[in-house]
C-alpha positions as CSV (number, residue, x, y, z in Angstrom):
1,M,-28.0,-0.6,9.5
2,S,-30.4,0.7,6.8
3,T,-29.7,-0.1,3.2
4,P,-28.1,2.9,1.4
5,M,-30.0,4.4,-1.5
6,L,-28.6,5.5,-4.9
7,K,-30.7,7.5,-7.3
8,V,-30.0,6.9,-11.0
9,S,-31.7,8.0,-14.2
10,A,-32.0,6.5,-17.7
11,R,-29.6,7.6,-20.4
12,E,-29.6,7.2,-24.2
13,A,-26.7,5.7,-26.0
14,T,-24.6,8.8,-26.9
15,G,-21.1,9.6,-28.1
16,K,-18.0,10.3,-26.1
17,N,-18.4,14.1,-26.3
18,K,-21.7,14.0,-24.5
19,V,-20.4,11.6,-21.8
20,S,-17.3,13.8,-21.3
21,K,-19.5,17.0,-20.8
22,D,-21.8,15.1,-18.4
23,R,-18.7,14.0,-16.3
24,K,-17.6,17.6,-16.0
25,K,-21.1,18.4,-14.5
26,G,-20.6,15.6,-11.9
27,T,-22.6,13.0,-13.7
28,I,-21.1,9.6,-14.7
29,P,-22.5,6.9,-17.0
30,G,-23.2,3.4,-15.8
31,V,-25.1,0.2,-16.6
32,V,-27.6,-1.9,-14.6
33,Y,-27.7,-5.6,-15.3
34,C,-31.3,-6.8,-14.9
35,K,-32.0,-10.6,-15.2
36,G,-34.6,-11.2,-17.8
37,Q,-34.7,-7.5,-18.8
38,G,-31.3,-7.0,-20.4
39,T,-28.9,-4.2,-19.6
40,K,-30.1,-0.6,-18.9
41,L,-28.0,2.5,-19.5
42,I,-28.0,4.9,-16.6
43,Y,-26.6,8.2,-15.3
44,L,-25.7,8.7,-11.6
45,N,-24.3,11.4,-9.4
46,A,-20.5,11.0,-9.0
47,K,-20.4,12.6,-5.5
48,E,-23.2,10.3,-4.2
49,M,-21.4,7.2,-5.5
50,E,-18.1,8.3,-4.1
51,K,-19.7,8.8,-0.7
52,L,-21.4,5.5,-0.8
53,L,-18.1,3.7,-1.8
54,S,-16.1,5.4,0.9
55,H,-18.5,4.1,3.5
56,Y,-19.4,0.7,2.2
57,G,-17.1,-0.3,-0.8
58,I,-17.7,-2.6,-3.8
59,G,-20.3,-5.3,-3.4
60,T,-22.5,-3.2,-1.3
61,K,-26.2,-3.9,-1.3
62,I,-28.2,-0.8,-2.1
63,T,-31.7,0.4,-2.8
64,L,-31.6,1.5,-6.4
65,D,-34.0,4.4,-7.2
66,F,-34.4,4.2,-11.0
67,D,-36.4,7.2,-11.9
68,G,-38.7,6.6,-9.0
69,E,-38.8,2.8,-9.3
70,K,-37.0,1.1,-6.4
71,T,-35.3,-2.2,-6.3
72,Y,-32.4,-3.9,-4.5
73,A,-29.0,-4.0,-6.3
74,I,-25.3,-4.3,-5.7
75,I,-22.3,-2.3,-6.9
76,K,-20.5,-4.9,-9.1
77,E,-17.7,-2.9,-10.5
78,I,-16.4,0.7,-10.9
79,Q,-13.9,2.3,-13.3
80,K,-11.6,5.1,-12.2
81,N,-9.2,7.5,-13.9
82,T,-5.8,6.1,-13.2
83,I,-4.2,9.5,-12.8
84,K,-6.9,11.6,-11.1
85,S,-8.7,8.6,-9.5
86,N,-12.1,10.1,-10.3
87,L,-15.0,7.9,-11.2
88,L,-15.6,7.2,-14.8
89,H,-18.2,4.4,-14.9
90,A,-20.2,2.1,-12.7
91,D,-21.8,-1.4,-13.1
92,L,-24.7,-2.3,-11.0
93,Q,-26.8,-5.5,-10.8
94,T,-30.3,-5.9,-9.6
95,L,-31.0,-8.6,-7.1
96,D,-33.6,-11.4,-7.0
97,E,-34.4,-12.0,-3.3
98,N,-35.0,-15.7,-4.0
99,E,-31.7,-16.3,-5.8
100,K,-28.2,-16.6,-4.3
101,I,-25.6,-14.2,-5.6
102,K,-21.8,-14.5,-5.7
103,L,-19.8,-11.4,-5.0
104,S,-16.4,-10.2,-3.8
105,M,-16.4,-7.8,-0.8
106,P,-13.5,-5.8,0.7
107,I,-12.1,-6.8,4.1
108,Y,-12.0,-4.0,6.8
109,I,-9.3,-4.6,9.4
110,L,-10.2,-3.1,12.8
111,N,-7.9,-2.2,15.7
112,K,-4.7,-2.1,13.7
113,E,-3.4,0.6,16.0
114,K,-3.7,-1.8,19.0
115,V,-1.3,-4.4,17.5
116,E,1.2,-2.2,15.6
117,S,4.2,-0.4,17.1
118,S,7.3,1.3,15.9
119,S,8.9,-2.1,15.3
120,E,5.8,-4.2,14.3
121,I,3.5,-3.7,11.3
122,L,0.4,-5.6,10.4
123,Q,1.0,-6.5,6.8
124,S,-2.2,-7.3,4.7
125,Q,-2.0,-10.2,2.2
126,L,-5.7,-10.5,1.2
127,S,-7.9,-7.4,0.7
128,E,-11.2,-9.0,-0.3
129,V,-13.2,-12.2,0.2
130,E,-15.6,-14.0,-2.2
131,I,-19.0,-15.0,-0.8
132,Q,-22.3,-16.5,-1.9
133,T,-25.6,-15.8,-0.2
134,Y,-29.2,-14.7,-0.6
135,P,-29.5,-10.9,-1.0
136,K,-31.1,-10.4,2.4
137,Y,-28.0,-11.9,4.1
138,I,-25.4,-9.7,2.3
139,P,-23.4,-8.2,5.2
140,D,-23.0,-4.4,5.4
141,K,-19.3,-4.9,5.9
142,I,-16.8,-7.8,6.3
143,E,-14.6,-7.1,9.2
144,L,-11.5,-8.6,10.9
145,D,-10.4,-7.8,14.5
146,A,-6.6,-7.3,14.4
147,T,-6.3,-8.0,18.1
148,K,-6.8,-11.7,17.4
149,I,-3.2,-11.8,16.1
150,R,-2.1,-11.8,19.8
151,E,-3.3,-15.4,20.0
152,K,-1.9,-16.8,16.8
153,D,0.8,-16.3,14.1
154,S,-1.5,-14.9,11.4
155,L,-5.0,-13.8,10.7
156,T,-7.0,-16.0,8.3
157,V,-10.4,-16.1,6.6
158,A,-11.6,-18.1,9.5
159,D,-11.2,-15.1,11.8
160,L,-13.6,-12.9,9.8
161,N,-16.8,-11.7,11.5
162,I,-18.9,-13.7,9.0
163,A,-16.9,-17.0,9.4
164,T,-19.6,-18.6,11.6
165,N,-22.6,-17.1,9.8
166,E,-24.6,-20.1,8.5
167,N,-26.4,-18.0,5.9
168,I,-23.2,-16.9,4.2
169,E,-21.0,-19.3,2.2
170,I,-17.3,-18.2,2.0
171,L,-15.8,-19.3,-1.2
172,N,-12.2,-18.7,-0.2
173,D,-10.1,-21.3,1.7
174,M,-10.8,-20.7,5.4
175,S,-7.0,-21.1,6.1
176,S,-6.1,-18.3,3.6
177,V,-3.9,-15.7,5.3
178,I,-5.3,-12.2,5.5
179,A,-2.6,-10.5,7.5
180,T,0.5,-11.2,9.5
181,I,2.8,-9.2,11.8
182,V,6.0,-8.1,10.2
183,Y,9.0,-6.8,12.2
184,A,10.4,-3.5,10.8
185,S,14.0,-4.6,11.4
186,K,13.5,-7.7,9.3
187,V,11.9,-5.8,6.5
188,Q,14.8,-3.5,6.4
189,E,17.3,-6.4,6.4
190,T,15.5,-8.0,3.5
191,E,15.5,-4.8,1.5
192,E,19.3,-4.4,2.1
193,E,20.0,-8.0,1.1
194,T,17.9,-7.6,-2.0
195,G,19.7,-4.4,-2.9
196,E,23.1,-6.0,-2.4
197,S,22.2,-8.9,-4.7
198,F,22.0,-6.5,-7.7
199,L,25.5,-5.0,-7.1
């Protein structure tokens, strides 16, 4: 899979009014952390970032086009409006190909529909995993096949698609539970018992 590209442009330190007007035009502010060069203030297209996040998520390795100058970077953090859920700000970090980086990446659970039914639900307990690796080994996505639950009681970090990758160090405990099957009837009974305890 090719590395997604994000175009950004330099911005001057300005007041809140200027930033608010730019957001209405579809442009959001951000920063790029560059080792040895300090922090750079940037503007980026909100729709491009939303599209990139919907496909890849936080921690994604991208090609950063900074006013024509290209370099590898990752999406470190984003800020969203709690009510409208629109993007407000983004933090990016450039990558040194010869230096390991530590980052948290979302876990994508595949084939949930194959193990769930009207009485059984796959309940997620861990939504992201922390890894450390060289930039060239950063995975496009970290995935978990839900059908593995048929062979065991729960799905753990050891079941991830990167678990046996020698180039990626997983910093979470390999036995940490990611998801389990919950029976709908038991969930309902628990809720009823909890409700009765407050009467």
